[in-house]
N, C-alpha and C positions, 0 to 999 in steps of 0.2 A: 434274471433270477440268480444265475450262477455267480455273477460278479459280486452281488451283495452277500451271498452265502459264503463265498470264498473269503471276502474281506473279514467277515465276522469270525470265521473259523481260524484265520491266521492270528487272531488276537489271543488264542487259547494257550499258546505255548507257555506264557508267563505263569499260568496257574497249574501247570502239569508237573510240578516238582514232586517231592516226597509225600508220603502219607502222614497225616497228622492224627494223633490219637484223639478219640472222642470221649465225651463224658455223658453220662445218663442224666439228662435234665427233665425227663418226663415227669409230669406233675401227678399222674395217677394211672393205674392200670385197670381200674375197676370197669366192669361192664356197664354199658349205658342202661339207664332206667327204661325198660320196655313200655312203661305206661305213657311215655311221651311220644310213642310212635303212632302214626296214623297211616291210613291207606286212602288213596283217591284215584279215580279213573280220570285220566287226562282226556282232552278233546278227541284224540285219535283212538281212544278205547283201551289204552294200556294202563295197567295198575302200577302206581308208584307207592313205595313204602318209604316214609320219611319221618325224621325226628322233628318235632315242633314244640317250641316253647315260646309263649307270647311275650312281648316286651313289657317292661315295667315303665309306668309313666310315659314319658316322651322319648324313650330310647328307640333307636332304629332297629330294624330287622337285618340280621346277617344271614346270608345263604352261603353254605360251604359245599363245594362240589369235589368229590374224590375222583381218583383215576383208577388205572389197572394195577393189580387184579383185586380190587378192594371192596369196600362198603363204607357206609357212613361211620362205622366204627373207627376208621382212620383218623377221624377228627375228634375222638373222645376227649383228648386233652384240651382242645379248643372249646368244645361244647361245655365241659365242666367249668372252665374259666369264665367264659362270656355269659353263661347262664347266671352265675353268681353275681356278675356285674350288672345284671338286669337287662341285657340285650335280648331281643327276640331272635329266635333261631329257626331256620328251615334247613335241614341237612338230609338230603335224599340218598337212599341207595340208588345209584344211577342205573340206567337201563342195562340189563344183563347181569346185575349183581344183587346180592343180599335178598331182601324180601320183595324187590321190584320184579316186574315181568321180565322174562328171559327168552325173547324170540331169537331164533337162529337165522333169520333172514337179514343179511347185512344191510339191505336197503332201508331197514327201519332205524338204523343207527346214524343216519345223516345228521349232520350238525344242525341244520335248519330245523329238523323235526324235534331233536332233543332240546334245542333252545326254546321252542314253543312249549314243550313239556314243562320246562322250568318256569315259564311265565304262567302256565296253568296252575302250578303249585302256589305261586304268589296269589293268583286270583282265588284259589280255594281258601286261602287264609285272609282274604280281603286286604292284602298288602299292596299298596299302590307303588311303592318304591323301596328298594332294598340295596344293601351293599353286598356284593358277591365276591367270593374268594375261591380260587380253584387250585388244585394240585394235579400234576401229571395230565392225563386226558381231560380232567376237570378244568384245567387251565385253557384247553382248547375251547371248551364250551363257554368259559368266561369271555374269551375273545369273541366268540360268535354272538353272545348276548350283547356285547358292545357294538357289534356290527348290525344286528337285526333289531334289537330292542333297547337302544340307549336311553330311551325315555323312562324305562322301568327301573333303572339303577342309578344311584347317586355316585357310585365309585366302584372301581374294579381292582381286585387283588389277585396276584399270582404268587404261587409258592413253588420253588424249584424249577418249574417250567414256566417260561415267560409267555408273552403274546405270540399267538400263532397267526401269521399273515395268511390270508386266503390263498389256497393253492400253493403253499410253500413247498410241497412235495409233488408238484405236477410234472417233474422230470422223471426219467427212468431211475429206479432205485439203485441199479448197478452203477450208473454214472454218479449219483450222489454219494454212494459209499466209496467209490474211487476218489472222489474229491476230498472226502474226510480223511481217507488214508494218506493222501498227499499232504494234507494240512497238518494232521496231528499223529499219523502213524497207525491208525486202525479204523475199522469200519464202524462208525458210531451206530448206524441203523441196520447192521447186519442181522440182528435178532428178529427184525420185523418179518422177514421171510419165514422164519420158523413159526412165529405166532400165527401167521396167515396160512400155514400149510395144513393139509389134511392129517388128522391124527395128533396134532399138537396138543389139543385139549386133553385127550386120553393119556398121553405120555405125562403131562403135568399132573393130572389127577392121580396117576400111579406113583408119582415121585414127589409128593407134597413136601416132605421134609427137606429133600434135596433142593427143590424149587425155592423153598423159604430161605434156606441158607444163602443161596445165590442172590436173592432179591434183597436180603437184609444182612450182608456180610459185615463182620467187624472191620475187615480190611477192604475198603471200597475199590482198591486196585483190581480186585477180582472182576469188576465190571469192564476193565480194559482187556483182561486176558481171557475171561470165560463167559462173559455176559453179552457184550456188544457185537464182537466179530461174527461174521456169518458162519454158521455151523457149530459154534462153540457152546451155545446154550443147550442145543440138542444133545451134543456129545456129553456135556456135564450130566444131564438128566438120565441119559441112557446108561451111563456108568454109575448112576445113583451116588454121585459124589456129595460130600458134605464139607462144611467148614465152620469156623466159629461164628455164631450169630452175633450181630452187633450188640455191644453191652448197653446200648440205649433201649433195647427191647426187653421187657420183662417176660418171664415164662408165661404169665397169664395172658399177656398180649399175643405172644406167639401161639398159644393154644387156641385163643379165641379166633384169630385170623385163619389158622389152618382148619378149624372146625367149620367156619363159614365156607371156605373153599370146598371142603369135602361135601358139605350138605348141598351146596348150590351148583357145583361143577364149573367147568371152564368153557363149555361149548358156546355159550352166549357171549361171554366176556371177550373172547378173541375176535369177535366181530368188530371191535373198536380198531383192530389192526387191519382186518380185511378191507375196510372201507378206505384206508389210506394207501394200501398197496394195490388197489384196483383204481378204476376211474370214478368210483362212486362219490368220494369226497371232493375230488377236483371238479366234477360236473356240478355238484351241489353248491359249491362256492360261487358259481357264476351268478347266483341269485342275490348276492350281497349288494346292497345299494352303494354306489361309488362314494356318496357323501359320508358313509359310515366306515370307511376303510381305516380311519384313524380314530383314536379314542379322545373325546373332547372333555372328559371328566377326569377327576383325580385317579391316579394309578399307584398301587403298591406292588413292589416285587421283592420277594425274599429269595435271593440267589444262594444256592448250595455249592460251595467252593470245591467240595470233594465228590460232586456228582459228575461222573465221567461219561455220561450220555447226554444229559441236559447241561451242556457246558456253560458255566456261569457267564463268561465273557460274551459268548454268542447271544445268550438269552437276554442279558442286560442290554446289549446293543440294539437288538430288534424291538425290545419293549420300549426303549427310549425313542426309537425312530417312529413308533406307532402312536406315541402319546403327544397330544397338543397341550395338555394341561399340566398341573403339578405332578411330578413323578417322584415317589419316595422309594429309594433303593436301599436294601440292607443285604449285606453279605454275611453268610454264616459258615462256620467251620463244621460242616456236616456233609453227609452224603445226601442221596435223593430224598430220604424220608425226614425232612426237617421238622415236620409236625410231631415226630417222636423224639428225634435226636436233640433238638434245641427247643423243645416245647416252651419252656419258661421264657426264653428270650424272644421267640417268635410271638408268643401271646402278648408280651409286653409291648413289642413293636407294633403289632396290629392294633392293640388298644390305643396307643399313642396316635397312630394314624387315623383311626376311626374318630377319636375325640377331636382331632385337628379339623375334621370335616365340618 
């Protein structure tokens, strides 16, 4: 595992040059129409809150899966775009977020269980096959859907974060962070210890503006200096530091996201990190069928060249390695939040990819 990870990380240096200014290409900042939201109890008894719009004529259904620390609102630019185009949409608040159940038992966040939840949502809407696209931890679930339920999806899309191989982080996190420091000069995953620590949720909740600025900075180099390395995020929040928010985020988008975080809290959301810094995720991955370790259907990956945690070169490499079918790669001049920062271009590329299927 280390030889593969090291090889991918060593490809990173070429994209670690200066910071490139970004442009606001967000198509809209309006809140999503709440009349399109539904609630359903999945087979294990948890309630999911999700956006649903039926397809027009013979159009396929798209499922969009968000990551930390977000909600279905993250996809509002894509929802508005593809709904007008007539595509069906299933966009859930993932477990621990928004209007969906928020258990604080990390065992309930196993990828195998959440993958089944996603299939339950398809069943609730009588959808036999969908196209699924994920961002951040949502990309991990897209990978697991390819591993566990390839027959229910015709194609798999990843944004910013690429394919997650099973047990990719089955080694000691200290060793992995040491490896990334040797490869590129800083601990890419140092912040995981903070999110997994006692009291992290409370500190975040008490510093939401500071937290938002660090997650959505105008200068993404802050992710190198104050986000990723061990101890830096905690220090940032304790000092209640702020910086200029990315100019790709509108004030309405910022207010909406912070309001959701304030209302729902972070205690459940951090479980997504606890399972990967413990043995829970590693043990859960042992149940993946060996025949499904690679994706045999078309894949889309939109890489973010100024994401200094989900390093583009590394994620492109492992996504290509995991794909046996046609793989479409796009590289964007953006930070982690490509669905906001380059929304128009991402939407156009996703549409072209979906139409090509």
